[in-house]
C-alpha positions as a Markdown table, in Angstrom:
| # | Residue | x | y | z |
|---|---|---|---|---|
| 1 | Met | 0.0 | 0.0 | 0.0 |
| 2 | Lys | 1.2 | 3.5 | -0.8 |
| 3 | Val | -0.2 | 6.5 | 1.1 |
| 4 | Thr | 0.4 | 10.1 | -0.2 |
| 5 | Leu | -0.4 | 13.2 | 1.9 |
| 6 | Ala | -0.8 | 16.6 | 0.2 |
| 7 | Arg | -1.4 | 19.8 | 2.1 |
| 8 | His | -3.3 | 22.8 | 0.7 |
| 9 | Gly | -4.0 | 26.4 | 1.8 |
| 10 | Gly | -3.6 | 27.9 | 5.2 |
| 11 | Leu | -1.2 | 30.5 | 6.5 |
| 12 | Ala | 1.8 | 28.4 | 5.4 |
| 13 | Ala | 0.5 | 27.9 | 1.9 |
| 14 | Ala | 3.7 | 29.3 | 0.3 |
| 15 | Ile | 5.8 | 26.9 | 2.3 |
| 16 | His | 3.7 | 23.8 | 1.4 |
| 17 | Leu | 3.5 | 24.7 | -2.3 |
| 18 | Arg | 7.3 | 24.2 | -2.5 |
| 19 | Arg | 7.2 | 21.0 | -0.5 |
| 20 | Pro | 6.4 | 17.7 | -2.3 |
| 21 | Pro | 3.7 | 15.5 | -1.0 |
| 22 | Thr | 4.6 | 13.0 | 1.7 |
| 23 | Val | 4.7 | 9.4 | 0.4 |
| 24 | Val | 4.8 | 6.4 | 2.7 |
| 25 | Asp | 5.0 | 2.9 | 1.1 |
| 26 | Thr | 4.2 | 0.0 | 3.5 |
| 27 | Asp | 6.8 | -2.2 | 1.6 |
| 28 | Ala | 9.5 | 0.0 | 3.1 |
| 29 | Leu | 8.1 | -0.1 | 6.7 |
| 30 | Pro | 8.6 | -2.7 | 9.4 |
| 31 | Asp | 5.7 | -5.1 | 9.7 |
| 32 | Ser | 4.4 | -3.4 | 12.9 |
| 33 | Ala | 4.4 | 0.1 | 11.4 |
| 34 | Ala | 2.8 | -1.2 | 8.2 |
| 35 | Ala | 0.0 | -2.8 | 10.2 |
| 36 | Glu | -0.5 | 0.3 | 12.3 |
| 37 | Leu | -0.8 | 2.5 | 9.1 |
| 38 | Ala | -3.3 | 0.0 | 7.5 |
| 39 | Gly | -5.4 | 0.2 | 10.7 |
| 40 | Leu | -5.4 | 4.0 | 10.7 |
| 41 | Val | -6.3 | 4.1 | 7.0 |
| 42 | Ala | -9.2 | 1.7 | 7.5 |
| 43 | Ala | -10.5 | 3.8 | 10.4 |
| 44 | Ala | -10.3 | 7.0 | 8.4 |
| 45 | Val | -12.1 | 5.8 | 5.3 |
| 46 | Pro | -15.8 | 6.9 | 5.3 |
| 47 | Gly | -18.3 | 4.1 | 5.7 |
| 48 | Thr | -15.9 | 2.0 | 7.9 |
| 49 | Ala | -15.0 | 2.8 | 11.5 |
| 50 | Gly | -14.4 | 6.5 | 10.6 |
| 51 | Glu | -16.7 | 9.0 | 9.0 |
| 52 | Glu | -15.7 | 11.8 | 6.7 |
| 53 | Gly | -15.9 | 15.3 | 7.9 |
| 54 | Ala | -18.9 | 17.5 | 7.1 |
| 55 | Gly | -17.2 | 19.0 | 4.1 |
| 56 | Pro | -14.9 | 21.9 | 3.6 |
| 57 | Gly | -14.9 | 24.4 | 6.4 |
| 58 | Arg | -15.2 | 28.1 | 6.0 |
| 59 | Ala | -12.1 | 29.2 | 8.0 |
| 60 | Arg | -10.1 | 31.7 | 6.1 |
| 61 | Asp | -6.6 | 30.3 | 6.9 |
| 62 | Ala | -7.5 | 26.6 | 7.4 |
| 63 | Met | -5.4 | 23.9 | 5.9 |
| 64 | Ser | -6.9 | 21.1 | 3.9 |
| 65 | Tyr | -5.3 | 17.7 | 3.5 |
| 66 | Thr | -5.7 | 15.1 | 0.8 |
| 67 | Val | -4.6 | 11.5 | 1.6 |
| 68 | Thr | -4.5 | 9.2 | -1.4 |
| 69 | Val | -4.3 | 5.4 | -0.7 |
| 70 | Glu | -3.2 | 3.1 | -3.5 |
| 71 | Glu | -3.6 | -0.6 | -3.0 |
| 72 | Gly | -4.3 | -3.5 | -5.2 |
| 73 | Gly | -4.8 | -1.4 | -8.3 |
| 74 | Arg | -7.4 | 0.8 | -6.5 |
| 75 | Ser | -7.0 | 4.4 | -5.4 |
| 76 | Thr | -9.0 | 6.0 | -2.6 |
| 77 | Glu | -8.8 | 9.8 | -1.9 |
| 78 | Leu | -9.7 | 11.3 | 1.5 |
| 79 | Thr | -9.9 | 15.0 | 1.9 |
| 80 | Gln | -10.6 | 16.9 | 5.1 |
| 81 | Ser | -9.7 | 20.3 | 6.6 |
| 82 | Asp | -8.6 | 21.7 | 9.9 |
| 83 | Thr | -12.2 | 22.7 | 10.6 |
| 84 | Thr | -14.0 | 19.5 | 9.7 |
| 85 | Met | -11.4 | 16.8 | 10.5 |
| 86 | Ser | -12.7 | 13.6 | 12.0 |
| 87 | Pro | -10.7 | 12.1 | 14.9 |
| 88 | Glu | -9.8 | 9.1 | 12.8 |
| 89 | Phe | -8.4 | 11.3 | 10.0 |
| 90 | Ala | -6.5 | 13.4 | 12.5 |
| 91 | Ala | -4.8 | 10.2 | 13.9 |
| 92 | Leu | -3.8 | 9.2 | 10.3 |
| 93 | Leu | -2.5 | 12.7 | 9.5 |
| 94 | Ser | -0.5 | 12.7 | 12.8 |
| 95 | Trp | 1.0 | 9.3 | 12.0 |
| 96 | Leu | 2.0 | 10.3 | 8.4 |
| 97 | Glu | 3.5 | 13.6 | 9.6 |
| 98 | Lys | 5.5 | 11.9 | 12.4 |
| 99 | His | 6.8 | 9.1 | 10.1 |
| 100 | Ser | 7.7 | 11.4 | 7.2 |
| 101 | Ala | 9.8 | 13.5 | 9.6 |
| 102 | Ala | 11.6 | 10.4 | 10.7 |
| 103 | Gln | 12.5 | 9.4 | 7.1 |
């Protein structure tokens, strides 16, 4: 599974425009980390344990995040913002940011 995180908007938009998306491939992770990521993705996908946020928020400087999950020839895109983020999406986002900083 390959998971890509892209950031959009917010006060730091100029910084993030120059920064490439974060990409995490479970093939490059230890088994425990790959299993943890798979669980977080499953929880964040609407219609499973997690539910998608209520739609784009109307905060002027809010960041929005797009997580693209590619697995088995399928691609799933999850998009949420600082103002509408579900707890499950927040946990996935935090994990991706923490592990991309470690790479």
